[in-house]
C-alpha positions as a printed Julia matrix, in Angstrom:
816×3 Matrix{Float64}:
 -41.05   -6.82  -25.59
 -41.23   -9.86  -23.37
 -37.89   -8.86  -21.82
 -39.0    -5.29  -21.38
 -42.52   -6.37  -19.9
 -40.71   -8.52  -17.46
 -38.27   -5.78  -16.39
 -41.1    -3.28  -15.59
 -43.19   -5.99  -13.85
 -40.23   -6.78  -11.63
 -39.58   -3.03  -10.88
 -43.31   -2.86   -9.81
 -43.08   -5.9    -7.61
 -39.79   -4.59   -6.02
 -41.26   -1.26   -5.23
 -44.19   -2.75   -3.4
 -41.96   -5.04   -1.45
 -39.58   -2.22   -0.39
 -42.29    0.32    0.34
 -40.81    0.9     3.85
 -37.38    1.56    2.23
 -37.04    5.32    2.22
 -33.38    5.18    1.6
 -30.22    3.28    2.41
 -26.83    4.81    3.37
 -25.34    4.2    -0.17
 -26.57    2.53   -3.21
 -24.43   -0.03   -4.93
 -24.13    0.45   -8.67
 -20.87   -1.28  -10.01
 -19.53   -3.76   -7.33
 -16.74   -6.17   -8.29
 -13.65   -5.93   -6.1
 -12.08   -3.5    -3.65
 -10.92   -1.3    -6.53
 -13.82   -1.56   -8.98
 -16.6    -0.5    -6.77
 -18.82    2.55   -7.54
 -21.69    3.78   -5.42
 -24.38    6.56   -5.09
 -24.53    8.19   -1.84
 -27.46   10.33   -2.49
 -31.29    9.93   -2.04
 -31.59   10.36   -5.78
 -29.33    9.0    -8.38
 -28.9    12.52   -9.79
 -28.32   14.17   -6.37
 -24.6    14.07   -6.62
 -21.49   12.34   -8.02
 -21.04    8.72   -7.8
 -18.27    7.52   -5.73
 -15.84    4.85   -4.97
 -16.57    3.19   -1.68
 -13.73    5.19   -0.09
 -15.72    8.42   -0.87
 -13.44    9.59   -3.75
 -15.45   10.89   -6.72
 -15.66    8.49   -9.55
 -18.32   10.16  -11.73
 -20.7     8.37  -13.91
 -23.05   10.71  -15.84
 -26.35    9.9   -17.44
 -28.66   12.28  -19.4
 -31.51   11.74  -21.74
 -32.56   14.25  -24.4
 -36.23   14.37  -25.08
 -37.46   16.51  -27.99
 -34.29   18.52  -27.51
 -34.56   18.99  -23.68
 -31.85   17.31  -21.66
 -32.68   15.65  -18.31
 -30.01   14.44  -16.0
 -30.7    11.04  -14.29
 -27.34    9.91  -13.16
 -24.73   11.67  -11.01
 -23.2    15.05  -11.85
 -19.79   16.2   -12.78
 -18.89   16.8    -9.13
 -16.88   19.79   -8.14
 -13.96   20.97  -10.31
 -10.9    22.86   -9.03
  -8.27   24.74  -10.81
  -4.92   24.88   -8.98
  -3.43   28.07   -7.76
  -0.63   26.49   -5.63
  -0.34   22.88   -6.76
  -0.13   19.92   -4.34
   2.26   17.0    -4.8
  -0.21   14.88   -6.67
  -0.1    17.35   -9.46
   3.63   18.26   -9.23
   6.52   18.29   -6.8
   7.17   21.83   -5.24
   9.8    23.54   -3.13
   9.19   24.55    0.45
  11.23   26.02    3.31
  10.91   23.91    6.5
  12.26   23.38    9.98
  11.83   20.68   12.7
  12.96   23.05   15.53
  10.52   25.5    17.19
  10.78   28.75   15.37
  10.04   32.28   16.77
   6.6    33.38   17.33
   6.3    35.34   14.0
   7.21   32.39   11.85
   3.91   32.45    9.98
   4.05   35.99    8.75
   4.9    36.96    5.11
   7.7    39.22    6.29
   9.42   36.45    8.36
  13.12   35.74    7.18
  13.19   31.85    6.48
  16.44   31.72    4.61
  18.06   29.67    7.43
  15.38   26.97    7.17
  15.97   23.91    5.16
  14.77   23.57    1.56
  12.73   20.45    0.79
  10.41   19.1    -1.75
   6.72   18.37   -1.04
   5.04   16.22    0.08
   6.58   15.52    3.54
   6.07   12.38    5.5
   7.48    8.9     6.61
   6.11    6.91    3.56
   8.83    6.99    0.87
   6.54    5.8    -1.7
   4.51    9.14   -1.48
   6.79   11.7     0.45
   9.63   13.5    -1.33
  10.95   14.89    1.88
  11.38   12.61    4.97
   9.67   13.85    8.13
   9.79   11.57   11.11
  10.06   13.94   14.04
   7.08   15.14   16.17
   6.74   18.62   14.73
   7.13   20.3    11.29
   6.85   23.88   10.16
   6.6    24.51    6.46
   6.46   27.82    4.5
   5.52   28.09    0.66
   5.88   31.38   -0.96
   3.95   32.11   -4.2
   2.62   34.89   -6.27
  -0.82   35.55   -7.92
  -2.88   38.01   -9.49
  -6.23   39.52   -8.52
  -8.19   37.28  -10.97
  -7.44   34.26   -8.65
  -9.21   35.41   -5.44
 -12.71   34.09   -5.69
 -14.0    30.64   -4.59
 -10.67   29.69   -3.2
 -10.06   26.4    -1.17
  -7.24   25.07    0.86
  -6.45   21.63   -0.58
  -5.01   19.64    2.33
  -3.89   16.13    3.31
  -2.46   15.89    6.91
  -1.55   13.31    9.53
  -1.94   14.52   12.43
  -2.85   17.92   14.11
  -2.46   21.0    12.01
  -2.71   24.73   11.93
  -2.71   26.65    8.64
  -1.94   30.34    7.97
  -2.12   32.52    5.0
  -0.02   35.67    5.17
   0.01   35.35    8.98
  -3.6    34.86    9.41
  -4.96   31.49   10.6
  -7.44   30.0     8.08
  -7.78   26.42    9.42
  -6.83   24.27   12.45
  -7.85   20.86   13.55
  -6.86   17.84   15.55
  -6.69   14.45   13.93
  -5.79   13.39   10.39
  -7.12   12.69    6.94
  -5.79   10.14    4.5
  -7.26   11.97    1.51
  -7.32   15.48    0.14
 -10.0    17.74    1.68
 -11.13   20.97    0.61
 -11.54   23.77    3.09
 -13.06   27.15    1.87
 -11.07   30.22    2.62
 -13.89   32.48    3.28
 -11.9    35.66    3.66
  -9.53   34.88    0.82
 -10.15   38.18   -1.12
  -9.12   40.1     1.96
  -6.18   37.82    3.18
  -4.61   37.04   -0.26
  -2.88   39.8    -2.22
  -1.66   40.58   -5.69
   2.09   39.53   -5.81
   3.83   37.7    -3.07
   1.97   35.44   -0.52
   2.98   32.83    2.04
   1.2    29.61    2.97
   2.56   28.72    6.41
   1.8    25.3     8.37
   2.51   23.76   11.63
   1.86   19.99   11.85
   2.3    17.83   14.92
   2.45   13.93   14.61
   0.81   12.45   17.75
   0.81    8.66   16.77
   1.32    6.26   13.83
   2.14    7.55   10.43
   2.8    11.23    9.44
   2.31   13.18    6.36
   1.67   16.64    4.98
   0.73   17.95    1.42
  -1.04   21.31    1.08
  -1.94   23.71   -1.74
  -4.57   26.14   -2.89
  -7.25   25.77   -5.56
 -10.22   27.74   -7.07
 -13.43   26.04   -7.63
 -14.83   26.26  -11.28
 -18.45   26.51  -11.94
 -20.15   23.69  -13.77
 -20.88   24.42  -17.54
 -24.39   24.66  -19.06
 -26.09   23.78  -15.76
 -29.21   25.86  -16.62
 -29.83   23.95  -19.9
 -30.31   20.63  -18.11
 -33.47   19.63  -16.21
 -33.4    17.16  -13.41
 -35.2    13.83  -14.19
 -37.7    13.04  -11.43
 -36.71    9.86   -9.63
 -39.9     7.96   -8.85
 -38.49    4.73   -7.24
 -35.3     2.83   -6.43
 -35.14   -0.9    -5.54
 -32.02   -2.69   -4.14
 -31.85   -6.43   -4.57
 -29.01   -8.79   -4.03
 -27.33   -8.32   -7.43
 -29.26   -5.38   -8.8
 -30.1    -1.78   -8.17
 -33.1    -0.45  -10.37
 -34.35    3.02  -10.76
 -37.33    4.76  -12.39
 -37.38    8.27  -13.68
 -39.9    10.66  -15.31
 -38.08   12.7   -17.99
 -40.77   14.96  -19.43
 -42.79   12.93  -21.85
 -40.89    9.66  -21.29
 -40.25    7.23  -18.41
 -36.91    5.72  -17.95
 -36.14    2.57  -16.18
 -32.45    2.14  -15.32
 -30.84   -0.92  -13.86
 -27.41   -1.68  -12.54
 -26.38   -5.38  -12.54
 -23.14   -6.78  -11.15
 -23.84  -10.55  -11.63
 -22.1   -11.8    -8.41
 -23.37  -15.32   -8.43
 -21.34  -17.32   -6.03
 -21.98  -20.68   -7.52
 -20.3   -19.71  -10.8
 -16.74  -18.7   -10.18
 -16.11  -17.68  -13.88
 -18.99  -15.28  -13.92
 -18.2   -14.04  -10.21
 -14.65  -13.18  -11.44
 -15.61  -11.54  -14.7
 -15.08   -7.85  -14.13
 -18.05   -6.61  -16.04
 -21.27   -4.86  -14.96
 -24.39   -4.12  -17.0
 -26.2    -0.81  -17.16
 -29.69   -1.31  -18.88
 -31.91    1.37  -20.19
 -35.61    1.1   -21.02
 -37.47    4.13  -22.29
 -41.13    4.65  -23.33
 -43.65    7.38  -23.64
 -45.78    8.43  -20.63
 -48.31   10.57  -22.41
 -49.42    8.56  -25.46
 -47.14   10.71  -27.79
 -44.15    9.78  -29.77
 -40.92   11.65  -28.66
 -37.53   11.9   -30.14
 -35.02   10.55  -27.61
 -31.18    9.98  -27.25
 -29.32    8.66  -24.24
 -25.92    9.93  -22.97
 -23.58    8.0   -20.71
 -20.26    9.33  -19.42
 -17.64    7.49  -17.4
 -14.88    9.42  -15.69
 -11.37    8.12  -16.19
 -10.92    8.84  -12.37
 -12.11    5.13  -12.18
  -8.67    4.2   -13.28
  -6.54    6.37  -11.07
  -5.78    6.91   -7.36
  -6.14   10.73   -7.68
  -7.67   12.89  -10.27
  -4.41   14.65  -10.8
  -2.73   11.44  -12.39
  -2.35   11.55  -16.08
  -4.39    9.03  -18.16
  -4.42    7.76  -21.8
  -7.6     6.98  -23.44
  -8.62    5.36  -26.68
 -11.39    3.77  -28.67
 -11.72    0.87  -31.04
 -13.72   -2.03  -32.16
 -13.36   -5.65  -31.05
 -15.71   -8.24  -32.65
 -19.34   -7.09  -32.12
 -18.46   -4.31  -29.67
 -17.49   -0.76  -29.8
 -14.95    0.0   -27.11
 -13.49    2.77  -25.1
 -10.48    2.2   -22.84
  -8.52    4.35  -20.48
  -5.72    3.93  -17.74
  -3.02    5.74  -16.19
   0.09    6.64  -18.13
   2.33    5.44  -15.41
   0.87    1.96  -14.89
   2.47    1.25  -11.43
   1.28   -2.28  -11.25
   0.75   -3.46   -7.52
   3.11   -0.44   -6.56
   0.76    0.82   -3.84
  -0.66   -0.69   -0.71
  -3.0     0.7     1.93
  -6.65    1.48    2.73
  -7.82    4.72    1.41
  -6.56    4.0    -2.15
  -7.86    3.58   -5.56
  -6.44    1.52   -8.42
  -3.99    3.26  -10.76
  -3.01    0.45  -12.97
  -4.83   -1.58  -15.54
  -7.58   -0.17  -17.69
 -11.31    0.62  -17.51
 -13.67   -0.27  -20.37
 -16.93    1.12  -21.73
 -18.56   -1.14  -24.25
 -21.68   -0.96  -26.39
 -22.8    -3.14  -29.21
 -21.47   -1.93  -32.52
 -24.85   -2.53  -34.09
 -26.23    0.27  -32.09
 -24.13    2.8   -33.95
 -23.35    4.69  -30.74
 -21.3     7.84  -30.91
 -18.31    7.45  -28.61
 -15.67   10.13  -28.03
 -13.3    11.37  -25.39
 -13.32   14.73  -23.7
 -12.1    16.53  -20.66
 -14.54   16.54  -17.67
 -15.39   20.12  -18.32
 -16.28   19.57  -21.9
 -18.39   16.22  -21.35
 -21.83   17.7   -20.88
 -21.61   20.63  -23.25
 -20.39   18.06  -25.86
 -23.71   16.29  -25.57
 -25.85   19.35  -25.4
 -24.11   20.96  -28.46
 -23.67   17.68  -30.36
 -19.92   18.19  -30.43
 -18.9    14.52  -30.58
 -15.3    14.63  -31.87
 -12.56   13.21  -29.88
 -10.43   16.14  -29.14
  -8.21   14.65  -26.37
  -6.73   11.26  -25.65
  -4.31   12.16  -22.81
  -4.59   14.26  -19.86
  -6.25   14.36  -16.4
  -9.85   13.91  -15.37
 -11.11   12.8   -18.81
 -14.52   11.34  -19.68
 -15.47    8.4   -21.88
 -18.66    9.57  -23.64
 -21.24    7.45  -25.25
 -24.43    8.66  -27.01
 -27.22    6.14  -28.2
 -29.96    7.37  -30.45
 -33.34    5.96  -29.63
 -35.28    7.6   -32.51
 -38.92    8.06  -31.98
 -40.15    6.56  -28.66
 -43.71    5.83  -28.2
 -45.76    3.38  -25.96
 -43.42    0.47  -27.08
 -40.41    0.83  -25.1
 -36.81    0.87  -26.42
 -33.97   -0.72  -24.62
 -30.31   -0.23  -24.64
 -27.26   -1.74  -22.8
 -23.91   -0.45  -21.85
 -21.09   -2.62  -20.3
 -18.45   -1.38  -17.75
 -15.44   -3.51  -17.24
 -12.0    -3.31  -15.66
  -8.92   -5.32  -16.49
  -6.39   -4.93  -13.55
  -3.69   -6.9   -15.34
  -2.32   -8.28  -12.14
  -4.52   -8.33   -9.01
  -2.59   -9.56   -5.98
   1.07   -9.99   -4.9
   1.16  -13.33   -2.95
   4.5   -13.95   -1.16
   6.15  -11.96   -3.97
   4.47  -13.77   -6.82
   2.19  -11.35   -8.87
  -1.15  -13.16   -9.55
  -3.38  -12.44  -12.33
  -7.16  -12.31  -11.82
  -9.1   -15.62  -11.82
 -10.56  -15.04  -15.32
  -6.98  -15.0   -16.78
  -6.46  -18.59  -15.6
  -7.14  -19.42  -19.12
  -4.16  -17.73  -21.02
  -6.31  -17.39  -24.14
  -8.65  -14.92  -22.44
  -8.54  -11.14  -23.04
 -10.71   -8.46  -21.58
 -12.26   -8.08  -25.07
 -13.38  -11.73  -25.0
 -14.85  -11.26  -21.48
 -16.83   -8.21  -22.63
 -17.93  -10.02  -25.76
 -19.05  -13.0   -23.71
 -20.67  -10.83  -21.23
 -22.85   -9.21  -23.92
 -23.61  -12.53  -25.69
 -24.84  -13.82  -22.23
 -26.62  -10.69  -21.4
 -30.29  -11.87  -21.38
 -29.43  -15.23  -19.81
 -27.38  -13.63  -17.03
 -30.09  -11.07  -16.19
 -32.63  -13.92  -15.85
 -30.25  -15.9   -13.66
 -29.69  -12.75  -11.47
 -33.47  -12.08  -11.12
 -34.16  -15.71  -10.18
 -31.29  -15.57   -7.63
 -32.53  -12.33   -6.17
 -36.1   -13.72   -5.83
 -34.82  -16.86   -4.11
 -32.47  -15.15   -1.79
 -35.27  -12.77   -0.67
 -37.7   -15.69   -0.18
 -35.26  -17.62    1.73
 -34.34  -14.71    3.93
 -37.98  -13.95    4.6
 -38.47  -17.69    5.61
 -35.55  -17.59    7.99
 -36.07  -14.27    9.59
 -38.75  -12.24    8.1
 -39.19   -9.28    5.72
 -37.06   -6.82    7.55
 -34.23   -9.43    7.92
 -34.63   -9.97    4.06
 -34.01   -6.38    3.32
 -30.89   -6.21    5.34
 -29.39   -9.27    3.69
 -30.15   -7.86    0.23
 -28.29   -4.74    1.33
 -25.28   -6.73    2.49
 -24.88   -9.09   -0.42
 -22.99   -7.27   -2.93
 -20.98   -5.3    -0.46
 -19.62   -8.26    1.3
 -18.55  -10.13   -2.12
 -17.0    -6.91   -3.58
 -14.6    -6.42   -0.72
 -12.82   -9.73   -2.03
 -10.63  -10.63   -5.09
 -10.56  -14.09   -6.6
  -7.1   -15.5    -7.82
  -5.3   -18.84   -7.9
  -2.13  -19.38   -6.0
   1.08  -20.59   -7.64
   0.38  -23.91   -5.88
  -2.99  -24.08   -7.76
  -5.2   -23.23   -4.77
  -8.24  -20.95   -4.89
  -7.57  -17.76   -2.99
 -10.34  -15.41   -2.1
  -8.79  -12.37   -0.42
 -10.76   -9.78    1.54
  -9.59   -6.18    1.92
 -10.21   -4.81    5.49
 -11.99   -1.71    4.03
 -11.77    1.49    6.09
 -10.15   -0.2     8.97
  -6.59   -0.73    8.33
  -6.34   -2.12    4.73
  -5.05   -5.54    5.65
  -5.52   -8.39    3.27
  -7.01  -11.73    4.36
  -7.61  -10.63    7.98
  -8.82  -13.65    9.73
 -11.07  -11.64   12.01
 -12.67  -10.18    9.0
 -13.06  -13.47    7.3
 -14.84  -14.92   10.52
 -17.83  -12.55   10.57
 -18.07  -12.66    6.78
 -18.32  -16.47    6.54
 -22.09  -17.28    6.78
 -22.73  -15.8     3.29
 -19.96  -17.95    1.67
 -20.79  -20.96    3.66
 -24.29  -21.0     2.36
 -23.61  -20.25   -1.34
 -20.2   -21.75   -1.94
 -17.99  -23.28    0.69
 -15.07  -23.42   -1.89
 -14.92  -19.63   -1.42
 -14.83  -20.07    2.25
 -11.79  -22.31    1.88
 -10.42  -19.72   -0.48
 -10.46  -17.24    2.56
  -8.52  -19.72    4.72
  -6.06  -21.36    2.34
  -3.53  -18.42    2.5
  -3.49  -18.6     6.33
  -2.95  -22.2     6.33
  -0.18  -21.89    3.77
   1.49  -19.16    5.81
   1.9   -21.66    8.78
   2.59  -24.78    6.87
   5.19  -23.26    4.6
   7.2   -22.35    7.63
   6.82  -18.6     6.88
   4.88  -18.1    10.13
   5.97  -20.2    13.21
   3.85  -19.19   16.19
   1.69  -21.86   17.69
  -1.54  -19.91   17.0
  -3.05  -18.57   13.86
  -1.84  -15.49   12.02
  -3.95  -12.19   12.0
  -3.46  -11.27    8.31
  -1.26  -11.75    5.21
  -0.23   -8.16    4.63
  -1.7    -4.94    3.42
  -4.02   -5.11    0.33
  -3.1    -5.93   -2.38
   0.31   -7.34   -1.25
  -0.12  -10.54    0.67
   3.54  -11.19    1.77
   3.05  -11.84    5.49
   1.45  -10.38    8.58
   1.74   -6.72    9.18
  -0.51   -6.17   12.08
   1.67   -5.27   14.97
   0.05   -7.47   17.59
  -1.38  -10.87   17.35
  -4.75  -12.09   18.4
  -3.83  -15.64   19.55
  -7.18  -16.99   20.98
  -9.23  -14.94   18.47
  -7.62  -16.19   15.21
  -6.99  -19.8    16.4
 -10.75  -20.15   17.39
 -11.67  -18.44   14.13
  -9.78  -21.03   12.03
 -11.01  -23.89   13.88
 -14.74  -22.89   13.84
 -14.74  -21.95   10.19
 -12.99  -25.3     9.27
 -15.7   -27.08   11.37
 -18.45  -25.13    9.61
 -17.03  -26.1     6.12
 -17.1   -29.86    7.3
 -20.74  -29.38    8.36
 -21.77  -27.84    5.05
 -19.95  -30.52    2.91
 -20.73  -33.49    5.04
 -17.18  -34.5     5.43
 -13.92  -33.38    6.96
 -11.59  -33.66    3.98
 -10.52  -30.08    4.11
  -9.69  -30.42    7.79
  -7.62  -33.63    7.0
  -5.4   -31.59    4.68
  -4.54  -29.21    7.56
  -4.74  -31.48   10.44
  -1.35  -30.96   12.02
  -1.86  -27.2    11.93
  -5.42  -27.46   13.24
  -4.12  -29.64   16.16
  -1.4   -27.12   17.03
  -4.1   -24.41   17.39
  -6.51  -26.6    19.23
  -3.77  -27.45   21.82
  -2.98  -23.7    22.04
  -6.69  -22.99   22.9
  -6.75  -25.96   25.39
  -3.91  -24.38   27.18
  -4.51  -20.69   27.03
  -8.07  -20.14   25.74
 -10.46  -20.57   28.57
  -9.48  -17.66   30.75
  -7.64  -15.44   28.18
  -4.84  -13.1    29.31
  -4.89   -9.5    28.33
  -5.05   -9.5    24.59
  -6.97   -8.18   21.64
 -10.09   -9.85   20.08
 -11.69   -8.91   16.86
 -13.26   -5.89   18.63
  -9.85   -4.37   18.93
 -11.21   -0.97   18.6
 -12.5    -1.31   22.08
  -9.08   -2.01   23.54
  -7.33   -4.81   25.33
  -9.27   -6.83   27.75
  -8.36   -9.62   30.14
 -10.65  -12.53   31.07
 -12.86  -11.73   28.12
 -16.01  -13.86   28.48
 -17.04  -13.78   24.85
 -13.48  -14.57   23.85
 -13.54  -17.61   26.18
 -16.63  -18.84   24.48
 -14.82  -18.84   21.02
 -12.01  -20.87   22.67
 -14.39  -23.53   24.14
 -16.32  -23.74   20.85
 -13.05  -23.83   18.9
 -11.95  -26.91   20.99
 -15.48  -28.42   20.52
 -15.22  -27.84   16.68
 -11.85  -29.59   16.67
 -13.51  -32.63   18.59
 -16.27  -32.64   15.76
 -13.59  -32.77   13.06
 -11.67  -35.52   14.89
 -14.92  -37.57   15.06
 -15.53  -37.27   11.36
 -11.98  -38.24   10.58
 -12.05  -41.46   12.67
 -10.08  -40.21   15.66
 -12.68  -41.11   18.34
 -10.12  -40.84   21.39
  -8.95  -37.37   20.26
 -12.64  -36.35   19.77
 -13.68  -37.59   23.2
 -10.79  -35.81   25.01
 -11.39  -32.4    23.32
 -15.17  -32.66   23.53
 -15.01  -33.69   27.31
 -12.63  -30.62   27.81
 -15.16  -28.39   26.19
 -18.05  -29.76   28.18
 -16.11  -29.34   31.35
 -15.26  -25.71   30.49
 -18.96  -24.59   30.12
 -20.2   -24.83   33.66
 -17.04  -23.13   34.86
 -17.64  -20.33   32.31
 -21.25  -20.07   33.59
 -20.03  -19.69   37.25
 -17.22  -17.15   36.44
 -19.3   -15.12   34.18
 -22.57  -15.23   36.12
 -24.13  -11.89   37.16
 -27.67  -12.99   38.02
 -29.9   -12.09   35.03
 -27.01  -12.07   32.55
 -23.41  -13.01   31.88
 -20.48  -10.43   32.35
 -18.27   -8.77   29.92
 -15.25  -10.38   31.61
 -15.03  -13.12   34.29
 -15.84  -11.94   37.87
 -16.51   -8.44   36.64
 -19.88   -7.82   38.03
 -22.11   -5.04   36.78
 -20.81   -5.49   33.09
 -22.32   -7.18   30.11
 -21.57   -7.96   26.53
 -23.08   -9.58   23.5
 -21.92  -13.13   23.49
 -22.21  -13.55   19.69
 -19.63  -16.38   19.58
 -22.17  -18.68   21.31
 -24.13  -18.77   17.97
 -21.8   -21.64   16.68
 -22.9   -23.7    19.45
 -26.49  -23.6    18.16
 -25.84  -23.39   14.4
 -23.38  -26.32   14.39
 -25.29  -28.31   16.89
 -22.47  -28.7    19.35
 -24.56  -28.73   22.57
 -21.82  -27.47   24.79
 -23.72  -24.84   26.56
 -27.36  -25.31   27.92
 -30.04  -23.48   26.1
 -30.75  -21.57   29.25
 -27.54  -19.57   28.67
 -28.95  -18.3    25.29
 -32.38  -17.58   26.74
 -30.99  -15.68   29.66
 -28.84  -13.52   27.42
 -31.45  -12.77   25.0
 -33.99  -11.64   27.62
 -31.22   -9.32   29.07
 -30.31   -7.94   25.63
 -33.98   -7.01   24.71
 -33.87   -4.69   27.57
 -30.68   -2.96   26.46
 -31.68   -2.0    22.99
 -31.33    1.64   21.85
 -32.92    3.39   18.8
 -30.65    1.84   16.33
 -29.63   -1.35   17.77
 -28.08   -3.3    20.79
 -24.76   -1.84   22.1
 -21.78   -4.16   21.76
 -21.2    -4.2    25.4
 -21.55   -2.08   28.7
 -18.45    0.12   28.02
 -19.99    2.2    25.14
 -23.15    2.66   23.25
 -21.77    1.91   19.81
 -22.3    -1.58   18.18
 -21.38   -3.87   15.4
 -24.21   -4.84   13.3
 -22.81   -8.13   12.17
 -22.61   -9.24   15.84
 -26.17   -8.17   16.46
 -27.33  -10.54   13.63
 -25.3   -13.41   15.24
 -26.57  -12.49   18.74
 -30.15  -12.36   17.45
 -29.75  -15.87   15.99
 -29.63  -17.14   19.6
 -33.27  -16.21   20.0
 -35.54  -19.36   20.12
 -38.61  -17.48   18.51
 -39.32  -15.31   15.47
 -40.77  -12.46   17.63
 -37.66  -11.91   19.59
 -35.34  -12.21   16.55
 -37.33   -9.58   14.74
 -37.0    -7.22   17.66
 -33.17   -7.14   17.0
 -33.89   -6.54   13.2
 -36.16   -3.53   13.35
 -33.63   -1.03   14.82
 -31.03   -2.24   12.26
 -33.28   -1.52    9.35
 -34.01    1.86   11.0
 -30.3     2.42   11.09
 -29.92    1.6     7.49
 -32.89    3.95    6.56
 -31.95    6.87    8.77
 -28.23    6.89    9.27
 -26.79   10.51    8.44
 -23.5     8.86    7.35
 -23.98    8.25    3.56
 -21.36    5.43    3.05
 -21.6     1.9     1.95
 -23.07    0.21    4.97
 -20.86    0.83    8.02
 -20.77   -2.2    10.48
 -19.65   -0.08   13.39
 -22.27    2.62   14.36
 -23.64    4.46   17.16
 -26.9     3.13   18.59
 -28.11    6.35   19.86
 -28.01    8.48   16.68
 -27.25    6.08   13.84
 -23.93    7.67   12.93
 -20.9     5.78   11.67
 -18.21    5.46   14.11
 -15.83    3.71   11.79
 -15.48    1.16    9.08
 -17.52    1.08    5.76
 -18.02   -1.16    2.8
 -16.48   -4.06    4.75
 -17.04   -7.71    3.88
 -18.15   -8.46    7.48
 -21.85   -7.74    6.52
 -21.72  -11.2     5.12
 -22.31  -11.99    8.67
 -26.0   -10.84    8.3
 -26.58  -14.26    6.82
 -26.04  -16.13   10.06
 -29.85  -16.74   10.46
 -29.95  -18.18    6.84
 -27.0   -20.4     7.55
 -28.73  -21.76   10.68
 -32.0   -22.46    8.62
 -29.85  -24.1     5.85
 -27.99  -26.48    8.25
 -31.31  -27.37    9.8
């Protein structure tokens, strides 16, 4: 009872604290790493299917039956399709194709294509996906198929294309667009009944590659109606609260109230707990009308959590281990670390659903179509163990529920077997550093520690909120809470063959790189505050890359590969000043937090090389990219120059700590001499320019924040004050634009810029538009750090670790 009472009290407190939170772009539910990451993108938890951060459906289902009436509170089945003309994720298929411009009637069913080549779909330049190589500019493809009249309703084109495409059915254009998509999209064929015909049909496609990669896969599917929808009522969501480690909901389900809490215990000071890939789903049910009600809970987890695409075949099983009843599922193929890229889900390793054996849960496996009917009709046998799109089902009886609430707990886990390939060595997840550990032991320990961990998470959540309020106010605290789990869950914790901690980021929805330095840089404040060892873990691989001789340039690398393969830089162009400045500043920040420069001493020769590079090339940068590479190349970038100056000053601080006074003096004097030159070249009256001597321009000088936070005292405070006054006049509805070129912004940089303010009022003026963006953005994805300030829409990027940069104001306060 005490546990339950505390749970409901906390929910009430959270609800009052978050009264101004109408919604967030997407709600974190299960958040561990770039692959094990499930979110709700709807205002209500039962408003749509839960999703991986990439947007792919990974359905979690939740229902409660009260006196025989079923209420849905979690997710839904999502849309289900039956293939008419399969795509390559289901089976390879023959097509006729040509790369030479055909005659004008090429798309018609009557066209004679016997002289065209025969190839197997899909097409493209990636041999791990494409069955037929396509590297030319244009491709024309024809697929001939037959069907009967029964197949002509609710028909969709299933399509993945890169780039511009036009699609025809029996000679009639049904879709055309410019651009590309890295995932399958479903386009309704509204006139299908008139276009398609019994017997022979032709799907004809012209695709044009304009830049970058190229690919094509297309088929036709029919949408299937959900079963038994009328028999299920919708639970009424009364509240939702997002804290740092927990997301809590409350529902009214007829005569009972349901409190539901998702906890991913990402406590940064406990690496073993942080690395344990187990989340808790806690249920608490009590009567709301003074009467006793018979109730039972249903929870379903789709095996799509364990595959890249729903068409991949899986194997599922259930068994007991110690005190737990377990369900397990994974792909049949188990292609461990065989795929790399951005818009991908894991398709190796195994997902787990666990409940205490003492709860006598009914666990069984069905197809997705049969999952909900099985609960409604009490058909709880296990009819299937292999197939596609299966569901792991759990039913928990609550018996009679009255005013004394009843609680249940379900655990979700994922064993990825191997997590990262590091210079061609496959590394196991951190929790497997103890070779005696198994996922069953991890799940068992997680359940044994359940109450203790929930209490730790609640204390941490409360302390984080209080610290954030003290640093920057209530609005700021809410933004930090939104960012916390997202930032951490964009990383994976492993140990290198050399025994070093490695904390690898994935550059989510950007380019999929692993350990990108200019993603590490904005993420840093969160990890510097709560565990500098993790900050080192983000730098260790970059240092090793240079010090092993695998990377020989006189400036820092951009990345270590494409997630999850960290075998060396893949980004086509370096960012010399950017990445060198980043590494120097972050190493300086570690020394500041630890009170010593021991970490810098280990890498002194490398840091010296980078500092000398900045001394030579950094002050007035040549045309090159910075971390804002989406904005294009820029010469004489004033903000990038600031980074170089402060990187040099950081190196001087490290030299001083290490007992090298002459080196410290030389580099500090250089930085001090650069500052007035910078002010002269960037001066534009009431502000400083985007690029040197480019009057009429401006930009956020977010790199200046380190001068203030680390106490460098290189630039006079008047520089900060002038910029802040100017920025306050440039704000739009949803934030401060990045610079004068466009109206889009980066929210992490706004946080850094705002930290330059010398009073709470000015700081909070930057926070309010950002909270408005979080509450009103029409783009329902895990927090995008790149959005349009005029309408709140996502421009690009989502679910990235860089929102750890929101903690810069807290870092400033902690250092003080």
